[in-house]
PDB file of N, H, CA, C and O in Angstrom:
ATOM      1  N   MET A   1       1.220  -1.251   0.041  1.00  0.00           N
ATOM      2  CA  MET A   1       0.004   0.077  -0.060  1.00  0.00           C
ATOM      3  C   MET A   1       1.325   0.884  -0.188  1.00  0.00           C
ATOM      4  O   MET A   1       2.442   0.797   0.322  1.00  0.00           O
ATOM      5  N   ARG A   2       0.530   1.971  -1.378  1.00  0.00           N
ATOM      6  H   ARG A   2      -0.378   2.041  -1.792  1.00  0.00           H
ATOM      7  CA  ARG A   2       1.146   3.588  -1.146  1.00  0.00           C
ATOM      8  C   ARG A   2       0.905   4.660   0.418  1.00  0.00           C
ATOM      9  O   ARG A   2      -0.089   5.184   0.923  1.00  0.00           O
ATOM     10  N   PRO A   3       2.371   4.616   0.784  1.00  0.00           N
ATOM     11  CA  PRO A   3       1.706   5.520   1.704  1.00  0.00           C
ATOM     12  C   PRO A   3       0.561   6.697   1.887  1.00  0.00           C
ATOM     13  O   PRO A   3       0.005   6.944   2.957  1.00  0.00           O
ATOM     14  N   ASP A   4       0.362   7.248   0.870  1.00  0.00           N
ATOM     15  H   ASP A   4       0.813   7.047   0.000  1.00  0.00           H
ATOM     16  CA  ASP A   4      -0.686   8.428   0.823  1.00  0.00           C
ATOM     17  C   ASP A   4      -2.245   7.375   0.835  1.00  0.00           C
ATOM     18  O   ASP A   4      -3.198   7.668   1.556  1.00  0.00           O
ATOM     19  N   ASN A   5      -2.242   6.157  -0.094  1.00  0.00           N
ATOM     20  H   ASN A   5      -1.467   5.918  -0.679  1.00  0.00           H
ATOM     21  CA  ASN A   5      -3.481   5.765   0.716  1.00  0.00           C
ATOM     22  C   ASN A   5      -3.288   4.983   2.238  1.00  0.00           C
ATOM     23  O   ASN A   5      -4.033   4.009   2.341  1.00  0.00           O
ATOM     24  N   LYS A   6      -2.615   5.181   3.166  1.00  0.00           N
ATOM     25  H   LYS A   6      -2.009   5.973   3.083  1.00  0.00           H
ATOM     26  CA  LYS A   6      -3.109   4.203   3.967  1.00  0.00           C
ATOM     27  C   LYS A   6      -4.785   5.223   5.232  1.00  0.00           C
ATOM     28  O   LYS A   6      -5.255   6.355   5.115  1.00  0.00           O
ATOM     29  N   GLN A   7      -4.990   4.545   5.833  1.00  0.00           N
ATOM     30  H   GLN A   7      -4.608   3.626   5.927  1.00  0.00           H
ATOM     31  CA  GLN A   7      -6.170   4.160   6.359  1.00  0.00           C
ATOM     32  C   GLN A   7      -5.674   5.259   7.402  1.00  0.00           C
ATOM     33  O   GLN A   7      -4.563   5.762   7.239  1.00  0.00           O
ATOM     34  N   PRO A   8      -6.355   5.578   8.299  1.00  0.00           N
ATOM     35  CA  PRO A   8      -6.297   6.469   9.293  1.00  0.00           C
ATOM     36  C   PRO A   8      -6.285   5.080  10.894  1.00  0.00           C
ATOM     37  O   PRO A   8      -6.538   3.878  10.974  1.00  0.00           O
ATOM     38  N   LEU A   9      -5.895   6.035  11.769  1.00  0.00           N
ATOM     39  H   LEU A   9      -5.690   7.011  11.704  1.00  0.00           H
ATOM     40  CA  LEU A   9      -6.206   4.464  12.606  1.00  0.00           C
ATOM     41  C   LEU A   9      -6.931   4.795  13.782  1.00  0.00           C
ATOM     42  O   LEU A   9      -6.772   4.136  14.809  1.00  0.00           O
ATOM     43  N   ALA A  10      -7.876   5.958  13.713  1.00  0.00           N
ATOM     44  H   ALA A  10      -8.006   6.493  12.879  1.00  0.00           H
ATOM     45  CA  ALA A  10      -8.690   5.659  14.664  1.00  0.00           C
ATOM     46  C   ALA A  10     -10.538   6.639  13.523  1.00  0.00           C
ATOM     47  O   ALA A  10     -10.379   7.748  13.012  1.00  0.00           O
ATOM     48  N   ARG A  11     -11.497   6.129  13.450  1.00  0.00           N
ATOM     49  H   ARG A  11     -11.626   5.228  13.864  1.00  0.00           H
ATOM     50  CA  ARG A  11     -12.516   6.277  13.069  1.00  0.00           C
ATOM     51  C   ARG A  11     -13.832   6.368  14.131  1.00  0.00           C
ATOM     52  O   ARG A  11     -14.170   5.569  15.005  1.00  0.00           O
ATOM     53  N   ARG A  12     -14.457   7.679  13.707  1.00  0.00           N
ATOM     54  H   ARG A  12     -14.182   8.328  12.998  1.00  0.00           H
ATOM     55  CA  ARG A  12     -15.714   7.922  14.340  1.00  0.00           C
ATOM     56  C   ARG A  12     -16.660   6.967  13.979  1.00  0.00           C
ATOM     57  O   ARG A  12     -16.450   6.678  12.801  1.00  0.00           O
ATOM     58  N   GLN A  13     -17.716   6.260  14.483  1.00  0.00           N
ATOM     59  H   GLN A  13     -17.886   6.495  15.440  1.00  0.00           H
ATOM     60  CA  GLN A  13     -18.549   5.600  14.062  1.00  0.00           C
ATOM     61  C   GLN A  13     -19.551   5.755  13.384  1.00  0.00           C
ATOM     62  O   GLN A  13     -19.982   5.100  12.435  1.00  0.00           O
ATOM     63  N   ASN A  14     -20.172   7.223  14.213  1.00  0.00           N
ATOM     64  H   ASN A  14     -19.822   7.755  14.984  1.00  0.00           H
ATOM     65  CA  ASN A  14     -21.217   7.752  13.212  1.00  0.00           C
ATOM     66  C   ASN A  14     -20.628   8.930  12.938  1.00  0.00           C
ATOM     67  O   ASN A  14     -21.525   9.760  12.790  1.00  0.00           O
ATOM     68  N   GLY A  15     -19.505   9.445  12.787  1.00  0.00           N
ATOM     69  H   GLY A  15     -18.776   8.771  12.907  1.00  0.00           H
ATOM     70  CA  GLY A  15     -18.751  10.669  12.266  1.00  0.00           C
ATOM     71  C   GLY A  15     -19.551  11.936  13.105  1.00  0.00           C
ATOM     72  O   GLY A  15     -19.338  13.144  12.998  1.00  0.00           O
ATOM     73  N   ALA A  16     -20.222  11.461  13.693  1.00  0.00           N
ATOM     74  H   ALA A  16     -20.395  10.480  13.781  1.00  0.00           H
ATOM     75  CA  ALA A  16     -20.897  13.207  14.315  1.00  0.00           C
ATOM     76  C   ALA A  16     -19.271  13.682  15.699  1.00  0.00           C
ATOM     77  O   ALA A  16     -18.763  12.765  16.344  1.00  0.00           O
ATOM     78  N   ASP A  17     -18.757  15.193  15.864  1.00  0.00           N
ATOM     79  H   ASP A  17     -19.170  15.938  15.339  1.00  0.00           H
ATOM     80  CA  ASP A  17     -18.129  15.212  16.428  1.00  0.00           C
ATOM     81  C   ASP A  17     -18.332  15.974  17.201  1.00  0.00           C
ATOM     82  O   ASP A  17     -18.369  17.096  16.697  1.00  0.00           O
ATOM     83  N   PRO A  18     -18.637  15.964  19.110  1.00  0.00           N
ATOM     84  CA  PRO A  18     -18.870  16.268  19.856  1.00  0.00           C
ATOM     85  C   PRO A  18     -18.558  17.430  20.384  1.00  0.00           C
ATOM     86  O   PRO A  18     -19.232  18.106  21.161  1.00  0.00           O
ATOM     87  N   TYR A  19     -17.030  17.748  19.737  1.00  0.00           N
ATOM     88  H   TYR A  19     -16.482  17.199  19.106  1.00  0.00           H
ATOM     89  CA  TYR A  19     -16.400  18.608  20.255  1.00  0.00           C
ATOM     90  C   TYR A  19     -16.744  20.764  19.376  1.00  0.00           C
ATOM     91  O   TYR A  19     -16.399  21.798  19.947  1.00  0.00           O
ATOM     92  N   VAL A  20     -17.383  20.690  18.140  1.00  0.00           N
ATOM     93  H   VAL A  20     -17.663  19.849  17.675  1.00  0.00           H
ATOM     94  CA  VAL A  20     -17.356  21.113  17.036  1.00  0.00           C
ATOM     95  C   VAL A  20     -17.950  22.235  17.505  1.00  0.00           C
ATOM     96  O   VAL A  20     -17.792  23.337  16.979  1.00  0.00           O
ATOM     97  N   TRP A  21     -18.439  22.088  18.196  1.00  0.00           N
ATOM     98  H   TRP A  21     -18.568  21.193  18.623  1.00  0.00           H
ATOM     99  CA  TRP A  21     -19.478  23.458  18.899  1.00  0.00           C
ATOM    100  C   TRP A  21     -18.567  24.326  19.446  1.00  0.00           C
ATOM    101  O   TRP A  21     -18.943  25.493  19.548  1.00  0.00           O
ATOM    102  N   LEU A  22     -16.681  23.853  20.090  1.00  0.00           N
ATOM    103  H   LEU A  22     -16.376  22.904  20.007  1.00  0.00           H
ATOM    104  CA  LEU A  22     -15.740  24.828  20.414  1.00  0.00           C
ATOM    105  C   LEU A  22     -15.186  25.044  19.661  1.00  0.00           C
ATOM    106  O   LEU A  22     -14.078  25.510  19.926  1.00  0.00           O
ATOM    107  N   GLU A  23     -15.633  24.827  17.959  1.00  0.00           N
ATOM    108  H   GLU A  23     -16.534  24.449  17.744  1.00  0.00           H
ATOM    109  CA  GLU A  23     -15.467  26.238  17.092  1.00  0.00           C
ATOM    110  C   GLU A  23     -15.544  27.760  17.076  1.00  0.00           C
ATOM    111  O   GLU A  23     -14.949  28.608  16.410  1.00  0.00           O
ATOM    112  N   GLN A  24     -16.193  27.808  17.742  1.00  0.00           N
ATOM    113  H   GLN A  24     -16.676  27.120  18.283  1.00  0.00           H
ATOM    114  CA  GLN A  24     -17.036  28.966  17.995  1.00  0.00           C
ATOM    115  C   GLN A  24     -17.029  29.856  19.060  1.00  0.00           C
ATOM    116  O   GLN A  24     -17.779  30.040  20.019  1.00  0.00           O
ATOM    117  N   ARG A  25     -15.171  30.774  18.338  1.00  0.00           N
ATOM    118  H   ARG A  25     -14.562  30.624  17.559  1.00  0.00           H
ATOM    119  CA  ARG A  25     -14.384  31.000  19.605  1.00  0.00           C
ATOM    120  C   ARG A  25     -14.835  32.242  20.046  1.00  0.00           C
ATOM    121  O   ARG A  25     -13.860  32.953  20.291  1.00  0.00           O
ATOM    122  N   GLU A  26     -16.276  33.016  20.329  1.00  0.00           N
ATOM    123  H   GLU A  26     -17.068  32.439  20.130  1.00  0.00           H
ATOM    124  CA  GLU A  26     -16.445  34.421  20.468  1.00  0.00           C
ATOM    125  C   GLU A  26     -17.543  33.601  21.665  1.00  0.00           C
ATOM    126  O   GLU A  26     -17.679  33.989  22.825  1.00  0.00           O
ATOM    127  N   ALA A  27     -18.154  32.570  21.140  1.00  0.00           N
ATOM    128  H   ALA A  27     -18.044  32.255  20.197  1.00  0.00           H
ATOM    129  CA  ALA A  27     -19.399  31.823  22.068  1.00  0.00           C
ATOM    130  C   ALA A  27     -19.422  31.977  23.464  1.00  0.00           C
ATOM    131  O   ALA A  27     -18.634  31.231  24.046  1.00  0.00           O
ATOM    132  N   PRO A  28     -20.215  32.860  24.306  1.00  0.00           N
ATOM    133  CA  PRO A  28     -20.057  32.875  25.839  1.00  0.00           C
ATOM    134  C   PRO A  28     -19.583  31.194  26.815  1.00  0.00           C
ATOM    135  O   PRO A  28     -18.622  31.116  27.581  1.00  0.00           O
ATOM    136  N   GLU A  29     -20.673  29.890  26.452  1.00  0.00           N
ATOM    137  H   GLU A  29     -21.453  29.953  25.830  1.00  0.00           H
ATOM    138  CA  GLU A  29     -20.562  28.714  26.538  1.00  0.00           C
ATOM    139  C   GLU A  29     -18.728  28.690  26.211  1.00  0.00           C
ATOM    140  O   GLU A  29     -17.949  28.373  27.110  1.00  0.00           O
ATOM    141  N   VAL A  30     -18.260  29.063  24.846  1.00  0.00           N
ATOM    142  H   VAL A  30     -18.893  29.320  24.116  1.00  0.00           H
ATOM    143  CA  VAL A  30     -16.983  28.304  24.557  1.00  0.00           C
ATOM    144  C   VAL A  30     -15.701  29.120  26.032  1.00  0.00           C
ATOM    145  O   VAL A  30     -14.670  28.710  26.565  1.00  0.00           O
ATOM    146  N   THR A  31     -16.429  30.216  26.150  1.00  0.00           N
ATOM    147  H   THR A  31     -17.266  30.549  25.716  1.00  0.00           H
ATOM    148  CA  THR A  31     -15.441  30.964  26.595  1.00  0.00           C
ATOM    149  C   THR A  31     -15.195  30.408  28.118  1.00  0.00           C
ATOM    150  O   THR A  31     -14.025  30.361  28.497  1.00  0.00           O
ATOM    151  N   THR A  32     -16.203  29.996  28.986  1.00  0.00           N
ATOM    152  H   THR A  32     -17.153  30.035  28.677  1.00  0.00           H
ATOM    153  CA  THR A  32     -16.772  29.693  30.330  1.00  0.00           C
ATOM    154  C   THR A  32     -16.038  27.907  30.118  1.00  0.00           C
ATOM    155  O   THR A  32     -15.186  27.524  30.920  1.00  0.00           O
ATOM    156  N   TYR A  33     -16.435  27.148  29.166  1.00  0.00           N
ATOM    157  H   TYR A  33     -17.128  27.459  28.514  1.00  0.00           H
ATOM    158  CA  TYR A  33     -15.757  25.721  29.074  1.00  0.00           C
ATOM    159  C   TYR A  33     -14.589  26.219  29.026  1.00  0.00           C
ATOM    160  O   TYR A  33     -14.058  25.186  29.433  1.00  0.00           O
ATOM    161  N   LEU A  34     -13.683  26.943  28.873  1.00  0.00           N
ATOM    162  H   LEU A  34     -14.114  27.782  28.542  1.00  0.00           H
ATOM    163  CA  LEU A  34     -11.924  26.598  28.157  1.00  0.00           C
ATOM    164  C   LEU A  34     -11.452  27.119  29.620  1.00  0.00           C
ATOM    165  O   LEU A  34     -10.553  26.553  30.241  1.00  0.00           O
ATOM    166  N   ASN A  35     -12.197  28.338  30.142  1.00  0.00           N
ATOM    167  H   ASN A  35     -12.927  28.798  29.637  1.00  0.00           H
ATOM    168  CA  ASN A  35     -12.284  28.340  31.268  1.00  0.00           C
ATOM    169  C   ASN A  35     -11.618  27.603  32.418  1.00  0.00           C
ATOM    170  O   ASN A  35     -10.482  27.624  32.891  1.00  0.00           O
ATOM    171  N   ALA A  36     -12.939  26.823  32.747  1.00  0.00           N
ATOM    172  H   ALA A  36     -13.862  26.806  32.362  1.00  0.00           H
ATOM    173  CA  ALA A  36     -13.017  25.925  33.519  1.00  0.00           C
ATOM    174  C   ALA A  36     -12.495  24.435  33.347  1.00  0.00           C
ATOM    175  O   ALA A  36     -12.644  23.445  34.065  1.00  0.00           O
ATOM    176  N   GLU A  37     -11.596  24.690  31.716  1.00  0.00           N
ATOM    177  H   GLU A  37     -11.476  25.494  31.133  1.00  0.00           H
ATOM    178  CA  GLU A  37     -10.967  23.507  31.958  1.00  0.00           C
ATOM    179  C   GLU A  37      -9.221  23.811  32.280  1.00  0.00           C
ATOM    180  O   GLU A  37      -8.477  22.936  32.722  1.00  0.00           O
ATOM    181  N   ASN A  38      -8.692  25.502  31.893  1.00  0.00           N
ATOM    182  H   ASN A  38      -9.297  26.213  31.534  1.00  0.00           H
ATOM    183  CA  ASN A  38      -7.723  25.733  32.172  1.00  0.00           C
ATOM    184  C   ASN A  38      -8.156  25.979  34.148  1.00  0.00           C
ATOM    185  O   ASN A  38      -7.184  25.562  34.778  1.00  0.00           O
ATOM    186  N   ALA A  39      -8.666  26.217  34.591  1.00  0.00           N
ATOM    187  H   ALA A  39      -9.455  26.555  34.080  1.00  0.00           H
ATOM    188  CA  ALA A  39      -8.705  25.880  36.041  1.00  0.00           C
ATOM    189  C   ALA A  39      -8.765  25.049  36.693  1.00  0.00           C
ATOM    190  O   ALA A  39      -8.465  25.096  37.886  1.00  0.00           O
ATOM    191  N   TYR A  40      -9.307  23.718  35.889  1.00  0.00           N
ATOM    192  H   TYR A  40      -9.551  23.680  34.920  1.00  0.00           H
ATOM    193  CA  TYR A  40      -9.394  22.632  36.571  1.00  0.00           C
ATOM    194  C   TYR A  40      -7.570  22.057  36.168  1.00  0.00           C
ATOM    195  O   TYR A  40      -6.978  21.587  37.140  1.00  0.00           O
ATOM    196  N   THR A  41      -6.917  22.098  35.061  1.00  0.00           N
ATOM    197  H   THR A  41      -7.398  22.480  34.272  1.00  0.00           H
ATOM    198  CA  THR A  41      -5.820  22.131  34.818  1.00  0.00           C
ATOM    199  C   THR A  41      -4.471  22.530  35.771  1.00  0.00           C
ATOM    200  O   THR A  41      -3.485  21.904  36.161  1.00  0.00           O
ATOM    201  N   ASP A  42      -5.169  24.457  35.992  1.00  0.00           N
ATOM    202  H   ASP A  42      -5.970  24.965  35.676  1.00  0.00           H
ATOM    203  CA  ASP A  42      -4.246  24.664  36.866  1.00  0.00           C
ATOM    204  C   ASP A  42      -3.990  23.590  38.225  1.00  0.00           C
ATOM    205  O   ASP A  42      -2.976  23.142  38.760  1.00  0.00           O
ATOM    206  N   ALA A  43      -5.567  23.427  38.491  1.00  0.00           N
ATOM    207  H   ALA A  43      -6.391  23.791  38.057  1.00  0.00           H
ATOM    208  CA  ALA A  43      -4.842  23.030  40.229  1.00  0.00           C
ATOM    209  C   ALA A  43      -4.919  21.723  40.262  1.00  0.00           C
ATOM    210  O   ALA A  43      -5.527  21.162  41.173  1.00  0.00           O
ATOM    211  N   TRP A  44      -4.200  20.917  39.086  1.00  0.00           N
ATOM    212  H   TRP A  44      -3.706  21.373  38.346  1.00  0.00           H
ATOM    213  CA  TRP A  44      -4.232  19.423  39.391  1.00  0.00           C
ATOM    214  C   TRP A  44      -3.007  19.760  38.709  1.00  0.00           C
ATOM    215  O   TRP A  44      -3.738  18.932  38.165  1.00  0.00           O
ATOM    216  N   LEU A  45      -1.944  20.085  38.168  1.00  0.00           N
ATOM    217  H   LEU A  45      -1.350  20.757  38.609  1.00  0.00           H
ATOM    218  CA  LEU A  45      -0.488  20.501  38.195  1.00  0.00           C
ATOM    219  C   LEU A  45       0.178  21.617  39.673  1.00  0.00           C
ATOM    220  O   LEU A  45       1.349  21.630  40.055  1.00  0.00           O
ATOM    221  N   GLU A  46      -0.999  22.465  40.267  1.00  0.00           N
ATOM    222  H   GLU A  46      -1.950  22.454  39.957  1.00  0.00           H
ATOM    223  CA  GLU A  46      -0.384  23.294  41.072  1.00  0.00           C
ATOM    224  C   GLU A  46       1.066  22.460  42.491  1.00  0.00           C
ATOM    225  O   GLU A  46       1.977  23.013  43.108  1.00  0.00           O
ATOM    226  N   PRO A  47       0.590  21.006  42.465  1.00  0.00           N
ATOM    227  CA  PRO A  47       1.156  20.277  43.707  1.00  0.00           C
ATOM    228  C   PRO A  47       2.247  20.088  42.393  1.00  0.00           C
ATOM    229  O   PRO A  47       2.074  18.872  42.310  1.00  0.00           O
ATOM    230  N   HIS A  48       2.795  20.246  41.791  1.00  0.00           N
ATOM    231  H   HIS A  48       2.936  21.234  41.858  1.00  0.00           H
ATOM    232  CA  HIS A  48       4.345  19.908  40.922  1.00  0.00           C
ATOM    233  C   HIS A  48       4.405  20.563  40.336  1.00  0.00           C
ATOM    234  O   HIS A  48       4.529  20.314  39.137  1.00  0.00           O
ATOM    235  N   LYS A  49       4.319  22.648  41.132  1.00  0.00           N
ATOM    236  H   LYS A  49       4.217  22.851  42.106  1.00  0.00           H
ATOM    237  CA  LYS A  49       5.201  23.123  40.976  1.00  0.00           C
ATOM    238  C   LYS A  49       7.014  23.237  41.197  1.00  0.00           C
ATOM    239  O   LYS A  49       7.842  23.817  40.494  1.00  0.00           O
ATOM    240  N   ALA A  50       7.164  22.565  42.252  1.00  0.00           N
ATOM    241  H   ALA A  50       6.492  22.094  42.823  1.00  0.00           H
ATOM    242  CA  ALA A  50       8.473  22.552  42.089  1.00  0.00           C
ATOM    243  C   ALA A  50       9.045  21.572  41.674  1.00  0.00           C
ATOM    244  O   ALA A  50      10.255  21.711  41.494  1.00  0.00           O
ATOM    245  N   LEU A  51       8.545  20.475  41.421  1.00  0.00           N
ATOM    246  H   LEU A  51       7.562  20.362  41.567  1.00  0.00           H
ATOM    247  CA  LEU A  51       9.443  19.836  40.594  1.00  0.00           C
ATOM    248  C   LEU A  51       9.431  19.919  39.300  1.00  0.00           C
ATOM    249  O   LEU A  51      10.139  19.308  38.499  1.00  0.00           O
ATOM    250  N   GLU A  52       7.740  21.502  38.898  1.00  0.00           N
ATOM    251  H   GLU A  52       7.165  21.998  39.548  1.00  0.00           H
ATOM    252  CA  GLU A  52       8.689  21.817  37.847  1.00  0.00           C
ATOM    253  C   GLU A  52       9.671  22.689  37.173  1.00  0.00           C
ATOM    254  O   GLU A  52      10.038  22.845  36.009  1.00  0.00           O
ATOM    255  N   GLN A  53      10.095  23.426  38.828  1.00  0.00           N
ATOM    256  H   GLN A  53       9.796  23.298  39.774  1.00  0.00           H
ATOM    257  CA  GLN A  53      11.242  24.510  38.617  1.00  0.00           C
ATOM    258  C   GLN A  53      12.078  23.536  38.719  1.00  0.00           C
ATOM    259  O   GLN A  53      12.847  23.725  37.776  1.00  0.00           O
ATOM    260  N   SER A  54      12.385  22.688  39.225  1.00  0.00           N
ATOM    261  H   SER A  54      11.761  22.535  39.991  1.00  0.00           H
ATOM    262  CA  SER A  54      13.107  22.048  39.535  1.00  0.00           C
ATOM    263  C   SER A  54      14.205  21.357  38.160  1.00  0.00           C
ATOM    264  O   SER A  54      15.407  21.184  38.363  1.00  0.00           O
ATOM    265  N   LEU A  55      13.473  20.997  36.672  1.00  0.00           N
ATOM    266  H   LEU A  55      12.497  21.138  36.508  1.00  0.00           H
ATOM    267  CA  LEU A  55      13.461  20.498  35.676  1.00  0.00           C
ATOM    268  C   LEU A  55      13.310  21.149  35.301  1.00  0.00           C
ATOM    269  O   LEU A  55      12.620  20.610  34.436  1.00  0.00           O
ATOM    270  N   PHE A  56      13.287  22.634  34.911  1.00  0.00           N
ATOM    271  H   PHE A  56      13.847  23.072  35.614  1.00  0.00           H
ATOM    272  CA  PHE A  56      13.448  23.210  34.524  1.00  0.00           C
ATOM    273  C   PHE A  56      15.254  24.070  34.390  1.00  0.00           C
ATOM    274  O   PHE A  56      16.094  24.390  33.549  1.00  0.00           O
ATOM    275  N   GLU A  57      15.010  24.094  35.794  1.00  0.00           N
ATOM    276  H   GLU A  57      14.327  23.834  36.477  1.00  0.00           H
ATOM    277  CA  GLU A  57      16.695  24.614  36.129  1.00  0.00           C
ATOM    278  C   GLU A  57      17.364  23.114  35.859  1.00  0.00           C
ATOM    279  O   GLU A  57      18.489  23.253  35.379  1.00  0.00           O
ATOM    280  N   GLU A  58      17.088  22.089  35.987  1.00  0.00           N
ATOM    281  H   GLU A  58      16.175  21.976  36.377  1.00  0.00           H
ATOM    282  CA  GLU A  58      18.259  21.387  34.951  1.00  0.00           C
ATOM    283  C   GLU A  58      18.791  21.483  34.047  1.00  0.00           C
ATOM    284  O   GLU A  58      19.926  21.693  33.620  1.00  0.00           O
ATOM    285  N   ILE A  59      17.246  21.190  33.556  1.00  0.00           N
ATOM    286  H   ILE A  59      16.324  21.019  33.904  1.00  0.00           H
ATOM    287  CA  ILE A  59      17.733  21.375  31.928  1.00  0.00           C
ATOM    288  C   ILE A  59      18.379  21.955  31.471  1.00  0.00           C
ATOM    289  O   ILE A  59      19.349  21.592  30.806  1.00  0.00           O
ATOM    290  N   ARG A  60      17.923  23.338  31.762  1.00  0.00           N
ATOM    291  H   ARG A  60      17.135  23.633  32.302  1.00  0.00           H
ATOM    292  CA  ARG A  60      18.391  25.029  31.703  1.00  0.00           C
ATOM    293  C   ARG A  60      20.087  24.907  31.851  1.00  0.00           C
ATOM    294  O   ARG A  60      20.968  25.406  31.152  1.00  0.00           O
ATOM    295  N   GLY A  61      20.146  24.287  32.709  1.00  0.00           N
ATOM    296  H   GLY A  61      19.430  23.882  33.277  1.00  0.00           H
ATOM    297  CA  GLY A  61      21.615  23.745  32.989  1.00  0.00           C
ATOM    298  C   GLY A  61      22.608  23.350  31.806  1.00  0.00           C
ATOM    299  O   GLY A  61      23.757  23.735  31.593  1.00  0.00           O
ATOM    300  N   ARG A  62      21.957  22.636  31.246  1.00  0.00           N
ATOM    301  H   ARG A  62      21.023  22.324  31.419  1.00  0.00           H
ATOM    302  CA  ARG A  62      22.915  21.324  30.145  1.00  0.00           C
ATOM    303  C   ARG A  62      23.086  21.938  28.746  1.00  0.00           C
ATOM    304  O   ARG A  62      23.788  21.493  27.838  1.00  0.00           O
ATOM    305  N   ILE A  63      22.315  23.044  28.736  1.00  0.00           N
ATOM    306  H   ILE A  63      21.745  23.406  29.474  1.00  0.00           H
ATOM    307  CA  ILE A  63      22.312  23.986  27.479  1.00  0.00           C
ATOM    308  C   ILE A  63      23.954  24.635  27.024  1.00  0.00           C
ATOM    309  O   ILE A  63      24.075  25.384  26.055  1.00  0.00           O
TER     310      ILE A  63
END
């Protein structure tokens, strides 16, 4: 099979995209949803700030 004829690895059964509504960037519900997702991510990553800084310093020291 030629590389340009490969089938995608994953397909939706019904073709519906449950996240298509996120393409409406100016819609208030999109902004609300994204702010909630960002807050969740920030809260989840908060306990790892010291490790993040430590790894950053180590990587920067190797450049």
